[in-house]
C-alpha positions in Angstrom: -48.0 -12.2 -26.9 -46.2 -12.1 -23.5 -46.7 -9.1 -21.3 -43.0 -8.4 -20.5 -41.4 -5.2 -19.4 -40.2 -3.1 -22.3 -36.5 -2.5 -22.5 -37.0 1.2 -22.4 -38.4 1.0 -18.9 -35.4 -0.8 -17.4 -33.4 1.5 -15.1 -30.0 2.3 -16.5 -27.1 1.7 -14.0 -23.5 2.6 -14.6 -20.8 0.5 -12.9 -17.5 2.2 -12.1 -14.4 0.0 -12.5 -14.0 -0.1 -8.7 -17.1 -2.3 -8.6 -16.2 -4.6 -11.6 -15.9 -8.3 -10.8 -12.1 -8.3 -11.1 -11.8 -5.4 -8.7 -14.1 -7.0 -6.2 -12.1 -10.2 -6.3 -8.9 -8.3 -5.7 -10.3 -6.2 -2.8 -11.9 -9.2 -1.0 -8.7 -11.2 -1.3 -6.7 -8.2 0.0 -9.1 -8.0 3.0 -8.7 -11.7 3.8 -4.9 -11.4 3.7 -5.1 -8.3 6.0 -7.7 -10.1 8.2 -9.8 -6.9 7.8 -12.7 -7.2 5.3 -14.0 -3.9 3.8 -17.4 -3.0 5.0 -18.8 -2.7 1.5 -18.8 -6.5 1.1 -21.8 -6.6 3.5 -24.0 -4.7 1.1 -23.4 -6.1 -2.4 -26.1 -8.8 -2.8 -29.9 -8.4 -2.7 -30.1 -10.5 0.5 -27.5 -8.4 2.2 -29.2 -5.2 1.2 -32.6 -6.4 2.5 -31.1 -7.5 5.8 -29.3 -4.2 6.3 -32.4 -2.2 5.6 -34.3 -4.3 8.2 -31.5 -3.8 10.7 -31.3 0.0 9.9 -35.1 0.3 10.5 -34.9 -1.3 13.9 -31.7 0.1 15.4 -30.7 3.4 13.6 -31.0 6.3 16.2 -32.6 8.5 13.5 -35.3 5.8 12.7 -36.2 4.6 16.2 -38.5 7.6 16.9 -39.9 10.7 15.4 -37.1 12.8 16.9 -34.6 11.5 14.3 -36.9 12.4 11.4 -37.5 15.9 12.9 -33.8 16.5 13.3 -33.1 15.8 9.6 -36.2 17.6 8.4 -35.2 20.8 10.3 -31.6 20.7 9.0 -32.8 20.0 5.4 -35.3 22.9 5.6 -32.5 25.2 6.8 -30.3 24.2 3.8 -33.2 24.5 1.3 -34.1 28.0 2.6 -30.4 29.1 2.3 -30.2 27.8 -1.3 -33.6 29.0 -2.5 -35.3 28.4 -5.9 -32.4 27.3 -8.0 -31.7 24.1 -10.1 -30.0 21.5 -7.9 -28.2 18.3 -8.5 -28.4 16.1 -5.4 -25.7 13.5 -5.3 -26.4 10.7 -2.8 -23.0 9.3 -1.7 -23.7 6.0 -0.1 -27.4 6.5 -0.8 -28.6 3.5 1.1 -32.4 3.2 0.8 -32.7 6.9 -0.1 -35.1 7.9 2.7 -33.0 10.8 3.9 -32.2 11.9 0.3 -36.0 11.9 -0.3 -36.5 14.1 2.7 -33.9 16.5 1.5 -35.3 16.5 -2.0 -38.8 17.3 -0.6 -37.4 20.3 1.4 -35.6 21.6 -1.8 -38.8 21.3 -3.8 -40.8 23.1 -1.1 -38.3 26.0 -1.3 -38.8 26.3 -5.1 -35.7 24.4 -6.3 -35.8 22.0 -9.2 -34.0 18.7 -8.4 -32.1 16.0 -10.3 -30.7 13.1 -8.4 -27.7 10.8 -8.6 -27.9 7.6 -6.5 -24.4 6.4 -5.8 -23.5 3.3 -3.6 -21.4 0.2 -3.7 -24.6 -1.8 -3.5 -26.5 -2.2 -6.8 -29.6 -3.1 -4.8 -29.4 0.0 -2.7 -28.8 2.2 -5.7 -32.0 0.9 -7.3 -33.9 1.2 -4.0 -32.8 4.8 -3.5 -33.6 5.8 -7.0 -37.1 4.4 -6.7 -37.5 6.3 -3.4 -36.7 9.6 -5.1 -38.9 8.8 -8.1 -41.8 8.5 -5.7 -41.0 11.7 -3.8 -40.0 14.0 -6.7 -42.4 14.0 -9.7 -40.6 13.5 -13.0 -37.2 13.6 -11.4 -34.2 12.9 -13.6 -32.3 10.1 -11.8 -28.9 8.7 -12.7 -27.5 5.6 -11.0 -23.9 4.9 -10.2 -22.4 1.8 -8.5 -19.0 2.7 -7.2 -16.6 2.4 -4.3 -16.5 5.9 -2.7 -12.9 5.3 -1.4 -11.4 3.4 -4.3 -12.9 5.5 -7.0 -11.2 9.0 -7.2 -12.6 10.1 -10.5 -16.3 10.1 -9.9 -16.8 13.8 -10.5 -16.7 13.1 -14.3 -19.9 11.2 -13.9 -22.0 14.1 -12.8 -20.1 16.9 -14.6 -19.7 15.5 -18.1 -22.7 16.1 -20.4 -24.4 18.5 -18.1 -26.9 20.6 -20.1 -27.3 23.4 -17.5 -25.5 24.8 -14.5 -26.9 23.3 -11.4 -25.9 23.9 -7.8 -24.5 20.6 -6.5 -25.4 19.2 -3.1 -23.7 16.1 -1.9 -25.4 14.0 0.8 -23.2 11.6 2.7 -25.5 10.2 5.3 -24.2 7.0 6.9 -20.9 6.3 5.2 -18.4 7.9 7.6 -18.8 5.1 10.2 -17.7 2.3 7.9 -14.7 3.7 5.9 -11.5 5.6 6.4 -12.8 9.1 7.3 -9.6 10.8 5.9 -9.7 8.9 2.6 -13.4 9.6 2.2 -13.0 13.4 2.9 -10.1 13.6 0.4 -12.3 12.2 -2.4 -15.4 14.2 -1.6 -13.6 17.5 -1.4 -11.9 16.8 -4.7 -15.3 16.3 -6.3 -16.7 19.6 -5.0 -16.5 22.9 -6.7 -16.4 26.1 -4.7 -19.9 26.9 -3.6 -21.0 23.2 -3.6 -22.7 22.0 -0.5 -22.3 18.8 1.6 -24.6 17.3 4.2 -22.7 14.7 6.2 -23.8 12.6 9.2 -21.8 10.9 11.9 -22.4 8.4 14.7 -21.4 10.1 18.0 -20.7 9.4 21.6 -20.6 11.7 24.6 -17.1 12.8 25.6 -17.9 13.2 29.4 -18.1 9.5 30.1 -16.9 7.7 26.9 -16.6 4.2 28.3 -20.1 4.2 29.7 -21.5 5.8 26.5 -19.7 3.4 24.2 -20.8 0.4 26.2 -24.4 1.5 26.0 -24.1 1.9 22.2 -22.8 -1.6 21.8 -26.3 -3.1 21.9 -27.1 -1.4 18.6 -24.5 -3.7 17.0 -24.4 -6.8 19.2 -27.9 -8.1 18.4 -29.5 -10.9 16.3 -30.3 -8.7 13.3 -26.7 -7.4 13.0 -25.3 -10.9 13.5 -27.6 -12.3 10.8 -26.7 -9.5 8.4 -22.9 -9.9 8.9 -23.0 -13.6 8.7 -24.5 -13.5 5.2 -21.0 -12.7 3.9 -19.4 -15.3 6.0 -21.7 -17.9 4.5 -21.1 -16.7 1.0 -17.3 -16.7 1.3 -17.1 -19.9 3.2 -15.8 -18.6 6.6 -16.9 -20.9 9.4 -18.6 -19.8 12.5 -21.9 -18.2 11.7 -23.7 -15.5 13.7 -22.7 -16.8 17.2 -19.0 -16.7 16.4 -18.9 -12.9 16.1 -17.3 -11.0 19.0 -18.4 -7.3 19.3 -16.1 -4.9 21.2 -15.0 -1.3 21.5 -11.7 -0.5 19.8 -9.7 2.6 20.9 -7.0 3.5 18.5 -3.6 4.4 19.8 -3.8 7.7 17.8 -5.8 10.1 20.0 -7.1 11.9 17.0 -8.7 8.7 15.5 -12.3 8.0 16.2 -13.4 5.2 18.6 -14.8 2.1 16.9 -17.2 -0.6 17.5 -15.9 -3.7 15.8 -17.0 -7.3 15.1 -14.3 -10.0 15.0 -14.7 -13.5 13.7 -12.4 -15.6 15.9 -11.5 -19.0 14.4 -12.4 -21.9 16.6 -10.1 -24.3 14.7 -7.7 -24.2 11.8 -9.6 -23.3 8.6 -8.8 -22.9 4.9 -10.8 -21.6 2.0 -10.0 -21.1 -1.7 -11.2 -17.9 -3.3 -10.6 -17.4 -7.0 -7.8 -20.0 -7.0 -6.0 -18.5 -4.0 -5.8 -20.5 -0.7 -6.4 -18.5 2.5 -5.5 -20.3 5.7 -6.5 -19.3 9.2 -5.2 -20.7 12.5 -7.3 -21.6 15.4 -7.7 -18.5 17.6 -6.9 -16.1 14.8 -9.3 -13.2 14.4 -10.7 -11.5 11.3 -12.3 -8.1 11.6 -15.4 -8.3 9.5 -17.0 -5.0 10.5 -16.3 -1.7 12.2 -18.2 1.5 12.9 -16.5 4.8 13.7 -17.9 6.9 16.6 -16.9 10.6 17.1 -17.5 13.2 19.7 -19.2 16.2 18.3 -16.2 18.4 18.7 -13.9 15.9 17.0 -16.2 15.5 14.0 -16.4 19.3 13.5 -12.6 19.4 13.7 -12.5 16.6 11.1 -14.7 18.7 8.7 -12.7 21.9 9.2 -9.3 20.1 8.7 -10.5 19.0 5.3 -11.5 22.4 4.0 -15.2 22.1 4.8 -16.9 25.0 6.6 -19.8 24.0 8.8 -22.8 26.2 8.2 -25.3 24.4 10.3 -25.7 21.3 12.5 -28.2 19.2 14.4 -27.8 16.3 16.8 -30.2 14.0 18.5 -31.0 14.6 22.2 -29.4 11.3 22.9 -26.1 12.5 21.4 -25.8 9.3 19.3 -26.1 10.9 15.9 -25.6 14.2 14.2 -25.5 15.9 10.8 -23.8 18.9 9.4 -24.3 21.3 6.5 -21.0 22.3 5.0 -20.0 24.5 2.1 -16.8 24.3 0.0 -15.2 27.7 0.0 
């Protein structure tokens, strides 16, 4: 008799229609037409997820030294103390590898709360990684797994509200998503999913307002490096876009709208005329034409706090790294 894994032990994963194959084909084709590929296409395959986790480990400000972990631990302990010993549903929006969600769950447990967890990300591999992380941190935790696009999917609240057997205080963690999507669209969705009294922990990549050009130039090395180039080129190879890691051009983009965040962006500039066919549609690119394959929003601290407040979120606590490169906020929905 073979020693296989029983079907009952397989993790159950729900796929929202925003991540069904037909939706992904449409979204990628739209991105190629706009010359602006959505960031989620860099996280979808197992190889992409592994390469991103490796990159994140090496270059994320919160992972480079103990100060980052202490910043989040202190903020999570503050939130856990405020909430106390109540049943909590922790919803990891853009859960990544689940390390910070695990830290938050540990703080909640230490304060006497009981915790269930929903791992939600566009990447199936990261959803499974985050859920495994929480299962190691929280004994006998109830974990649900949802693969969804956090901007395209506006109806996700049904997933964690329908079928609930008890009233649980809901905490949304959004730790690392704001840099790579439209901040306004993301906030609209998150606020629509929150009930009054629900909590949100949200992080942002920052820069110092006193000398923005110098600070942004220094930050560029976190992106323009071999690990980032390898990660981003995975999609280029999969889709059939020519150039490879060396063809990516990293720069600072400043929007004409003064209220918009600054961005680090990566452009693939075509060295020659190029054509590819994707799902029966031909996409043609002229020599010298650029495709934006990645961007990362960077805020000043004051601009990010204004962003939260303008979307009906009341900050109740905050912490930033001494370097000023990353911060996180506790917010409550009034």
